[in-house]
N, C-alpha and C positions, 0 to 999 in steps of 0.2 A: 681615588681622586687626589690630585696634588693639593698640598696644603694651601698654596696661593689661590687656587681656584675655589677651594672650600671657603676661604675667608670672604670671597666675593659673593658666593652663594648664600652664606650666612647673613651678610649685609642686606641682600635682597629680601631674604625671608623675614628677618626681624623688622625691617621697615614695613612689611605687610602686616605682621602680627601685632605690633605695638607693645604687647605684654607677653613675656615668655620666661622660661627658666632653663637652666643648663641641661637638665635631664631631657627635656623635650627636644632640644637641639642635638644632644648626644644620640638619642634614639633615631632621629631623622637622618643623621649622617653616619650612623653605625660606628661611632667612636666613643671613647670613655668621657665621663663627665669632666675629668681632670683636663683632658685635651681641649674640650670646649671652653673651660675656664681660661686656659692659656690663650685660646683664639680670641676670646672676648677682651682680654688684656691688650692684645696686639691691635684689635680694632679700636679700642679706646685710645691707644697711643696714636693711631692714624687719624683720630678726630671724629669717629662715628659717634653721633650724639645720642647716647643712651645713659641711663643711670641705674643703680641697683637699689633694691629695697630689701630689708631683712624682715624676719618673722615668718609665721606659718604660711602666709600667702605671698611671701616675698618673691623676688626674681628680678628681671630686668625690664625696664620700660624705655621706649623710644620717645624722644622729643617730637614735637609737631613736625610732620613731614614737610610742611610748607616752609620750614626753616632750612631744609637740606639744600646745600648748594649743588647745582648740577654742573660741575666744572670739567667733566670729562671732555666736553667739546673743545676746551683749550688745548688738550693734549694732542690735537691733530698737528700741531707745529713740530712734534717730534717724529723723526723718521722711524724709530723703533720704540716699542713699549714692551715691558715684561708681560707675559701671558696675554698678548694682544688679541688673539683669536677668541680665547675664553672670555676676556673682558667685553669684547664687542657683543658676543652672544648673550652674556648675562645682563649687560646694560640694556639691550633691546627688550629682554623680558622684564627687567626692572621698570623700564619706561611704560611697557604695556599694562603693568599692574596698577599704575597710578591713576587717580581719578582724572576725568576730562579737564577739569579746571586747572589741575597742576600741570598736565601735559601741555595745555595751552600756554601757561605761564612760562614753562621751560622753553617752548618754541620761540616765544617772544624774547626771552632772556638771551637766547643764543645770538640774536641779532643786535643785542645791546651791551653784551658783556663778553670780554675776552681777556686772556692773559697772553700777551704777545711775547714770544721769545725768538731769538735769531734762528733761522732755519739752517740746521747743520745737516750735511750729507754724509757724515761719518757713520759707518755701520757699527751697530752694537748688538750682535746676535746672541750674546751670552747673558743678557739681563735676567732672564727667568732663572737660569742656573745659579747665578750669583745671589739672587733674591731668595731662592729656595734654600741655599746653603746658609744664608744669614738667618732665616726663619728657623731652620732645623739645627742651627749651631754645628755646622760641619766644616771641615777643612777641605779646601780644594787646591789642586795644583794648576796654576795658570801660566801660560806663556804671555809675558808682558813686554811690549815694545815701547821703550822710552825714546827720547831724542838721541841718546848716546848708544844704546845697545838693546838687544833682545835677550831675555833670559827667563828661565823657569822660576816661579816663586810659589812656595806653599803659604797660603793665606787663609785666614778665617774671616769671611765677610761679616760686617756689622749691619750692613743694609745698602740700599742704593737710593740716590736722589738725583733730581735734575736741577741744573743751574746754568743759566745763560745759554741754553740750547744743548748743553752737554750732559751726559750721565756720568755720575761719579760713584765710586764704591770705597768707602772707608773700610779698612780691614786690618786685622792683626797680622803682621808679616813675621813668620817664624825665623827667617834669615836675619832680619834686622832686630828682631825681638822688641818690636814697638808697633804702634798703630800708624799706618801710612794711608795716604789717599791716592786712589788709582783712577785714571780716566778709563771708562768702560770701552771707549772706541779704540783703545790701544791694547785691549785684551785679544790675543790671537787664538787661544784655545783654553778650555776649562775641563777638568776631570776631577773626580774625587781623589783625595789624598789618603794615604794610610796613616798619617800623623793623627795623634789623639787631640781632640778639640780642647781648648781651655774654657774656663767659665767666663763668658762675656754676657751673661744674662742681664746685667745691670747697665751695659753699654749699648746705646742705640743711636739713631741718627740725630737725636736731639741733644746729646751730651758728649759725643765722641771727641770733640775738639778739646774739651777739658782734660780728658785722659791723655791725649797726645801731648798736651802742654806739660802734664805732670811727668811724662816719660822723657821728654827732651829738655836739655838745659835751655834757659831763656837768654836772650840777648836784647840789647836796646836798639830799636830802629828809629832813626830820625832822618826825615827827608824834607827839604824845602821844595815847595811846589809852585810853579807858575800858575796863572789862571787856567791855561790850557791843561796843565798837569792835574789841577783840581778836578776839572771836568772829566778827564780821562779816568782818574781814580774813582770818581763817583759813579761812572758808568760801568766800571770793571767789577765783575762779580768774583770776589775772592772766596771760594767755598770753604776754605779751611781757616780763614782769618777774619776776625770781626774788629777791624781797625777803625778808629774814629778819625775822620778827616776834619782838621781845624781850618776854618775859612776866615780870612780877613775881609775888611770892608772893600778893599780894592779887587777882590776876587782871587788873590793869591792865597796860599795856605801852607800847611805842613802836616806831616805825620810824626807822631811821637808816641811809641808804644813798645811793649815787649812782644817778641816773636820767638818761636822755637828755633834753635840753631839749624834744624833740618830744613827750615823754610828759606834760609838765606839764598840758595841757588835760584829759587823761584823769584824772589824780589830782585836779585841781581840781574836776572834776565829781563824782568819787567821794566826796570828803570834804566838799564844800560844797554840791553840787547836791542 
């Protein structure tokens, strides 16, 4: 069983059991206790609501299932999803195991809650391969097509995430010897590389930007914005930059922050192109 699918199966099982320990899950999936412990750490990072208790009768406990958000409905706005077939199958089972009152609440919530993203039609067929490489800490060789050229790159994916309708993959680039951000719809092929992976266990989708900033020299960015410019910047999702937009009373504003020098072409294209 692929690791990505096992994580979803574990999430479904632990929501049903409420109280469990690592050995029980290890026996159920035929893997080591250490592997299950790593899986639980990854599920925790994804926001699965459980906590651990120590002692003779310790283990893991799930929070009240009525607090679990059923947000998979919002993912329909994305044309491609990692392990989509497995996810659909598991979520159907997950839904069937819930009590009738919870299923009824979920059905009603689907009509009242949504996360709207722009509908993109760019194909991203390698999401599951990039995600598996990130989970297993493996290096892949991918053919990547930027606006300027197409080339092969050996990279070690950190993870994948969706922003403003696009899928992104932060990864360590062995050619540049630094962390870079790649658009998944620009990836034309992916295969395993013979290069040895580096230790990126402490780098994940929640902190990779700070590592990128450490590796690249910083420069000052100052931009005066019209009222229209403020609105455009506020609506623009900059996945690799957390810039604060300063707004005046008349609606105009400015940007004043430090950015990595590697980001200069992006901002040049955004403001001038």
